[in-house]
C-alpha atoms as one frame of an Amber mdcrd trajectory, in Angstrom:
protein
 -27.066   9.038   0.863 -26.503   8.152   4.719 -29.700   6.698   4.567 -28.401
   4.475   1.880 -25.046   3.503   3.468 -27.003   2.667   6.866 -29.762   0.646
   5.270 -26.722  -1.334   3.256 -24.757  -1.840   6.254 -27.620  -3.361   7.828
 -27.971  -5.462   4.950 -24.403  -6.553   5.442 -25.055  -7.747   8.707 -28.131
  -9.335   8.026 -26.135 -11.474   5.412 -23.258 -12.309   8.239 -25.707 -12.739
  10.810 -26.594 -15.587   8.551 -23.401 -17.174   8.127 -22.952 -17.014  11.770
 -26.385 -19.253  12.352 -25.723 -21.136   9.405 -21.825 -21.879  10.705 -23.074
 -22.231  14.438 -21.299 -24.625  16.806 -19.903 -24.550  20.612 -16.810 -26.283
  20.272 -14.244 -25.847  17.190 -14.897 -29.490  16.060 -19.178 -28.841  16.190
 -18.108 -26.080  13.659 -16.368 -27.682  11.859 -18.478 -31.126  11.275 -21.132
 -28.755  10.644 -19.085 -27.126   7.797 -18.436 -30.776   6.320 -22.049 -31.611
   6.750 -22.906 -28.548   4.379 -20.052 -29.585   2.170 -20.696 -33.308   1.809
 -24.378 -32.418   0.323 -22.760 -29.996  -2.359 -19.294 -27.705  -2.854 -21.691
 -25.290  -4.825 -23.868 -24.774  -1.478 -21.000 -24.515   0.553 -20.132 -21.147
  -1.860 -23.296 -20.045  -2.177 -23.593 -19.985   1.575 -21.562 -17.317   1.932
 -23.613 -14.231   0.916 -21.660 -11.168   2.468 -18.743 -12.448   0.206 -21.738
 -11.289  -3.387 -23.285  -8.946  -1.490 -19.993  -6.968  -1.020 -18.765  -7.513
  -4.742 -22.139  -6.184  -5.753 -22.105  -2.943  -3.828 -18.454  -2.823  -4.790
 -19.810  -2.098  -8.573 -23.185  -0.324  -8.182 -21.273   2.313  -5.436 -18.395
   5.107  -5.546 -16.746   3.636  -2.418 -13.029   3.695  -0.957 -11.661   0.060
  -3.137  -8.912  -0.393  -0.950 -11.144  -1.380   2.331 -13.290  -2.852  -0.690
 -10.753  -4.599  -1.696 -10.009  -5.234   2.059 -13.168  -7.289   2.986 -13.197
  -8.660  -0.049  -9.445 -10.174   0.119 -10.358 -11.322   3.796 -13.416 -13.232
   2.621 -12.280 -14.885   0.183  -8.962 -16.502   2.497 -11.850 -17.050   4.860
 -13.567 -19.449   2.277 -10.443 -20.903   0.723  -9.214 -21.938   3.682 -12.451
 -23.371   5.352 -12.530 -25.246   1.747  -9.595 -26.667   2.243 -10.340 -27.997
   5.996 -13.323 -29.040   4.973 -12.385 -31.055   1.959  -9.489 -32.793   3.615
 -11.969 -33.979   6.561 -14.450 -35.040   4.606 -11.769 -37.468   2.622  -9.937
 -38.753   6.088  -6.581 -36.381   4.931  -4.317 -35.448   7.425  -5.112 -31.844
   7.980  -1.285 -30.698   7.872  -0.633 -27.865   9.887  -4.226 -27.256  10.686
  -4.286 -30.027  13.222  -2.697 -28.096  15.716  -5.570 -25.752  15.480  -7.891
 -28.569  15.808  -6.132 -30.585  18.858  -7.911 -28.368  21.201 -11.276 -28.947
  21.559 -12.059 -24.853  23.079 -15.824 -23.451  23.387 -16.239 -20.549  21.284
 -17.897 -17.768  23.222 -20.921 -16.167  22.089 -19.103 -12.760  21.519 -16.334
 -14.235  19.247 -18.919 -15.525  17.057 -20.194 -11.998  15.819 -16.593 -10.659
  15.631 -17.114 -11.197  12.135 -20.229  -9.222  11.566 -18.801  -5.744  13.293
 -15.640  -6.150  12.342 -16.446  -6.128   8.433 -19.273  -3.750   9.050 -16.711
  -1.234  10.437 -14.822  -1.912   7.495 -18.092  -1.845   4.983 -18.632   2.180
   6.598 -15.519   2.900   6.016 -15.314   1.471   2.358 -18.802   3.062   1.305
 -19.214   6.266   3.900
């Protein structure tokens, strides 16, 4: 049973790293411009490019798990996708960003470790949910 948990965990980390690499950007503006580029191609493509969300839902359905941690992962990922959709929609349609404008007013670079934090965070929650 432990071997299957670690193989599932490696699958989640693979999907998280996929998301990190397609969403890459050296600053917050470069990151968001990359998201806008994918969003302008297709909203469905933008949503499909978050495979870890679907992977966790799939694992919840087929495995016996701690539903609090698993629901926490799904909830955080859902809020993350919705927030990105709101920001990217406003940016692509040249609408005012509202409360997000203060976040975007700085053009600070992303350190490399900040890009990998979601893989570590979701990996720990995933192990807690399915171990």
